N, C-alpha and C positions, 0 to 999 in steps of 0.2 A: 521405390523405396528398401530395400532388405530391414527384411525384420521388424521394418514401422519405425527405421527408427533415424531423429531427425537431423536435417542433416546439417542441420544451424544448432547452437546453445541459443537463439536467442536472433529475432527482426524484431531491429529500429528502427525509430522513426523519424531522422537525422529531418527531420521540415516541424517539428511540433516545438514551440516553446519562442517564450523571449530571443532568446538571443542565437537561436539557431541559426543553419548547419552549425556555427562557430565553438558554441557551449556543445555542441551533443560531442562532437571531434575532440575536443579540447579532454571529455571526461571520458568517450572508447581509448585516450589517450591511457590517460592513468586503471577504467578495467580492465581491458591488454596486459599490461605490468602485475592486476590482482592474478589474473585468471588465465594466464599460459595457454592449456588449453581448450578455450573455448574458441568458437568463431559465432563470430556479426554476418547477418544476412542486415546491409544499412541499407536505407529504399530512404530513395530522395530527388533529385533533380540534381543530375549529374553533369550539366554545363556547372556550376555552386557548386557541388559539391563533391566531387573528383577530384579537381586543385589541390581544394581543403585534405583528401584524405591521405597524396598521396605528400604534403610536405609533415604525415605524422607519421615516422615508418611501426613503431609499434600495431598505433589501429588500421594500419595499411595493408600491416600484414596478416591482421586478426579478423580482413572483413568485406566480404565479396559487394558493388556498386550490382544497385539494382533501384530501375530509368522508374521512374511515379514523376508526370510531371504536375498536378496540379499539390497545395494545399490546404485545408479544414485551419481558417481565420480563426481566431480566439472565440468569435462575437458571432460566430455563423452557428444557424439554427441546427438538432440533431439531427431536423427528419433534412433537410437542404445538405446536409453530410451522408448520410447514408445513400445517398443521387448519384455522390461524388465515388467514382470504382474510380481515376486515375490517382487515387491523397494518395500520398508517402503516407497514411497513416492508416490506409480503407484494401493497401498492398502490402505494408506490412502484416492487418491484420491477417488478412488472407493468409497467410504464409503459414502462418502459426495453425489454422482452420485446413489446412489440405497435408499439415504434418512436414514440412519442406522448417517450421521450425519449431522447440518447442514452446516460446512464452517474445512477447512482446515488454516494447517500452518506449514512451512517449510521450513525450512536456509536454503535448499540443492541447486544448482541445478536453475540455475532462466530461460535458455529456453529448459529445461526440463516438469518443474513446472505449465509455460505458456504453452509447447504445447499438454500436459497432459489433461492439467485444461480444452483446448477449444477444445477436441475431446473427456473425458471422460467426465468432467459435463456439452459441450456443453455451445455455445451464448443463450439468453434470445431471444425468438422471436419477438423480437419489437426492439433486436438490430444490426450490421453490423456485427461489431465493437466489440468482451469485448478493454477494457484499460488502463493498471497500473497509475495507482494514490499516491500519496504521501504527506505529508503530513511540510510542515519547515516552518524555522523562518522568521520575516518580522519585522523589528521594529514598525509596530502596532499589531502584533499580528500573529496565526499560520496564512502557506495560505493555498492551495490548487492547487498541479501541475500535472496536465496529459494530453498527454500520454508522459509516459516520457521514452518510448519503444517499448512498444505494435505495432506499427506503424508506419511503418517505412515512405512509404506511402501515404497520406490522401486525400479526397479529400472533397467535401464540408457538404458530408448530414454526416463526419463521422463527422466533426470536430462541427457541432450541437448537435448529439448524446453527443458525449464527454462533453459536457456544464451540458448537462441536466443532469447525469449517477456525474459532478462534483458536481453538485448542488443540489443533495440530498444525496452527499458522507460529502458536507459541513454543513448542515442542523444535518449530523448524529455525524458527529466526531466532528467539533469544535459547535456546537450547534448551528448553527444561522436559525434565523427563513426566513431572507431574502439573502442571502449569494451575493454579485457583483463579473462579470464572466467577463473577461476581453481573449479578443485575441489576443494573443501577431505576435503582428507581428515588420515592418521593419518601424515601426512609425506610432505615433497617429491617422494620417489623415484621414479622409475616401478614396481617390486614393488612398492608399498606399498597400500594397500586391499584392498579383496573383489571379487573378480571383478563387483559391474556396474558400479563408480568407474572399474576396468582399464579395463571400455568400455568405455565413455562416456567416455571419453577420449581413446580413438585414435576411438569416429567423430568425436568435434571440430577430431580433431587437422585428419581430413578434406577434412573440412567446408567450406566455405567463412567460416568464423568460426576456416580453421585457423591463416590468423596473425595473430589475435586472440587465440589460446587460450597461455597457459601453463603450463598441467596444471596438478601437485598445490603447493595453497598450505595448511598448519595455521593453527592457532585464531586466534594471532600476523598474522598475515599479514592479520583483517580492520581491526585499529586502527591496521593500520602504512599499513594504502592498498595493497599492493602488486598489489591487481586491482581491477579497477573494477564486478568484479560476480564475486560469487563467492557458488557452487552449490552445492549442500546437496542432504538428504534434508531433508524433516518436522518430523523427529522432533529430529535434528542442528539447527537451521535455529531451532531452538525454542530450543532445551536454552543453545543460541551469542546466539541476542535474551537470553531474559529473566536471562542470567552478563553482558552487558553494561553489561546497564539495574541491573541492583545496581551494577556494578563505579562507574558514573556520579551514581547515591547517595551511596554509599558517600564518592569522591572531595568528594563538594558535602559531609557532614555533618564531615568532618574536618577540611574547611577550615573550617567555622564552629565548627569545635573548639579546632584552631591561634590563630584572629585572636580569640579570645572567653578565650581560657587567659590574661589576664593583662590590666596595665595596654601594657609595651611591644608588646604581641601585639595590643594594640587601636588602639595609634599603626601597627603597620605596617602595618597590615590599610587603615589612610587615604592613606601611600605608595601601595596598594599597589590601590587603588581601583576609581582607569583601569585597567590589564589587570589584575584577577578581576573588572567592569565586562564587557571585552572575549567573557573567556575563556564568562563566566555566559550572555552571549549565544550568541556561538560554541556551545553546549553546552547549549539550552535545548531540553529534549523536547519544547514547539510545533512546534518548527521543521520534525522532524521528522513531523514527525505524518500522519497520510493511507498506510493501506498496503490495495498493488488485491491485489487477486485477476485471476488472470492472465490469459487465454482463454480467457474469454467473450464469449457475442457485443455483449458492451456496456460500458463499463466499469465498475468494480463496488472501492471503496473504498472501508474500513474507519476510522472512524475511535476514536479514542482513545474512550470511555464519558467518564473522570473527566479530558477535555479543558473546555476554558475556552474563549471568541468569539477569541481569533491560533489554537487551534490548529486547533479546522477548517476553520476560511479557511483551514488550509495546505492542508485534507484533501481542498474547495472546489481550489482550487487545483493539487493533482495532477492531479482529474480532471478539470481546463479543460484541461492542457494533456494526458491522453494520450487528451481528444474535439479538441479544436484541433487538435493535428501527425497525427489520422491516423494512433493506437499499429496499431488492429487492423487496419489499412493494410498494417504495415511488420512486422507477426507472417507474415502471409498468402505477405508477397516473401520474409520467412527459411526457407520450411518449403515456396516452392515450393524457391528455393535449396536447400535439402539435399536434398531429394527426389530432383533432379535426378544427384545422389550419388549416390542410389541407399541410402542407409546407411544407413536409419532403419528397422531391423525392425519388422514390427508388432507391440505391445505383447501379449504371452501370458492378461492378467489381466482 
């Protein structure tokens, strides 16, 4: 392709997710309206996707369909997924690796997506390990949290890399010029935590993001919005994410029980309904759908497998933001500035 410009904004895995391909196509119908200049390479079984796509006029105009006969199931092991070269997920990822598309969005098997992306698209030269990041709600606005499970064990270098990638992500996704950064720890005091966390903090304080670094934060600081970017290892981050999701579900269930417990409670619900509707919209998990695997030679976004059209469209929004605002170029700039201070030692792994 001339000047190495991708022909497609994004490659879309049409067969990934619990309600594929219908939820994916409905999401693309919304996304095509929001991004009228975007072009999507839709990958999936032509027999299942072709007719359904034709019934969605905006999506049909924005998409080119590429046949892929195989589907990676949700319970398939990543090692087995790597051998399925004709799967919709693999063909979509191959398009990014070949430079045909700038990024990929899939609601399919998370482990398979991460394994394929790391092996086929590969990690950027500056980065030791990619990280899974997402946006969540807090009392002061949206926050970025990473890593969410891509790396269970991390050293100081990895945590510093996550902070640099999270800084670039927050600038693009949240529109912040100087996002604040915190390292998740068992306490906010400087002596708390293990050697790797303290070493990472020392490097960050002396780096180009030193003015943005707020030191150590604790679990309650995530929802309090103490910082804009929360950095941790994948084990802790995944536990924090699932705990937060469970807490939100508990809150919704308790509110439902309270407002259906008696006739006065139902009357109270009618009075409070406008405020509760605003709360429901603010806490809607579809608004935060779309985790991104940072640090690869292309944009890779994982949509929740059980999401609907609105949630999938939001995952496409996240990917389009990364592509449109040159996220990878921002990462490279951040690592160039970090290397200029000679503070990031090679990883022993």
